[in-house]
N, C-alpha and C positions, 0 to 999 in steps of 0.2 A: 494624498492617501495617508492614513495613520501609520505610525511606526509599528512594525511587526516584531513580536517576540515569541519565542517558543516556550511552552510550558506543558506539564502533564495535562492530558484531557481530564475533564471532570463533568459532573452533573451541571446542567445549564448550557453545555456546548451542543446539545442535540440539534437545535435549529441551524446553526452554522455548519455543522458536520453534514446534516441532511442537504443543505444547499450545495455544498461541495460535491456530494455524491450525485445529486441530480445533474449538476454541470458536467461531471465526468460521464454520466450516462448519455447525455445529449451529444457530447463530443464523440464518443465511441459509436453510438447509434447512427450518427451521420456518416461515419467511416464504413460501417458494416451493419446495416439494420437486420440482417439475418442472424448475426451472432450476438448483437447487443440491443439493449432497450433502455429507454429512459425509465428509471424506477418510479413506481407509483408514489406520488408525494403525500397522499392521504395517510396520515399516521406515521410517516417516515421519521419526523423529528422525535416523536414519542418513542418509536422503536429504538432510535439511537440513544435517547435518554436512558432507556432501560439498560442498554449495553454499557453505556458509560458509567452507570452506577454499580455495575457488577464488580466484585473485587478482582484484582489482578494478582497473579503470582509474580515473583521477582523475575521470572523468565519471560514476562510479557511487558511490552512498552506501547503506550498510545500517547503520542504527542500531538498538540495542536499548535498552529501558527495563529496567534491572537493579534488582531488589529482593532484597537479601540474597544476591547471587551468582546469581540465577535470572532469565532473560529472561522478563519479563511483558508485553512488548509489543515491536513492531518496525515499522520503516518501511523500504521500499526505494524508491529514486528514482534517476533518471539524467538527465543533461543531454542535451538534443537541440540540436545545433548547427544554424545556418542551413543550409538546403538550397541546393545549388549552383544549382538552377533556381528559386530563390525569387521572382525577378522575374516568372516566368511563372505562378506560382500565384495562385489567387483569394484565399487566406487570407494576410493580411499577416504573421501571426505566423511563417510558415514561414521568414522572413528574420531571425528573432530567436532568441536563445538561450532555450530553454524548459526547465523542469523537469517531467519526467513522474514522477508518483508511481505506482508499480506496486502497492504494497501498504501498508496501514496497519492493523495488527491489535493489539488489546489483549486480554489474558487476561480472561475474563468476571469473575473475582474482583476485577479492578483497574479495571474500567470506571467512568466518571464520577468519576474522581479527578484529572483533568487530564493524564493520561499521553499521550493522543492529541494534545492541544494542544501539549505539550512536543515530541513527536516531529515534528509537522507544522511548528511554528515553527522547529525546528532545520533542517528541510529548506528552508524558505523562506529562512532566513539563509544557508545553504550556497549556495542559488541566487543570492542577491544578491551574495555574495562572488565568484561565478563569472559575474557580469554577466548573469544570466538576467532576463528582463523579465516572465515569468509562470510560474505553476505550473498544471498541469492534471492531472486525475485522473478516474476513473470510479467511480461508486458505484451501487448498486441503488436505483432510484427509489422503490420501495415500502418501503425501510428507514427507519422513523421514527428510529432511532438515528443512522445515518450521515448522512442528508439534513439532519436538524436540526443535527448537529455541523458539517458543512461549511458550510451556508448561514447559520445563525444565529450559531453560535459563532465560526467562523473567517472569515466574510465572503466565501465563495466564491459564485459565481453560475453558474447553468446557462447553458451556452453552445451546446449542441447537443442534439439528440435522436437517439438510436440506436434504430432500429426493427428489429424482427425478425418473422419469420413462420415458424412451424413447418410443415414440409412432411410430409405423410403418407409413410411409408416404403412403397415399392412393390418387391416382390420382382422382381429381374431375370429 
């Protein structure tokens, strides 16, 4: 396999990013087909190309893991600045700079090679440089791959529980 290096995402990465996204969809849909789906691939690379070409603020980061000129993994994150009403909030972190990781995906052929670790550590370092005091993210609790990665490998801890209840659809 090619050497992998991290770099900012850019136009031209759409096909590789789309492939990673489809791989993630397949993985999660296999775990829970009621909650997840394989994304429609028709036009997906072009959709990502459009997103990749949009300007980013200094508070946004999109990195790709590049192997031989192809994006084989990516991470998107953003800084969340302290809320103006932080003193009125229950959660102390609302008054601190935080990093929100919106997506971390690695192509199935490149998983378990340290790419996710490189991507997440790069975001953590970016957060430190921007005076962030914590990183938060969501992952599917029934995913043995991602839960083990975040908790055992990267030292993240569960902080909250998001609950849901499916409601039966009633025709109006």
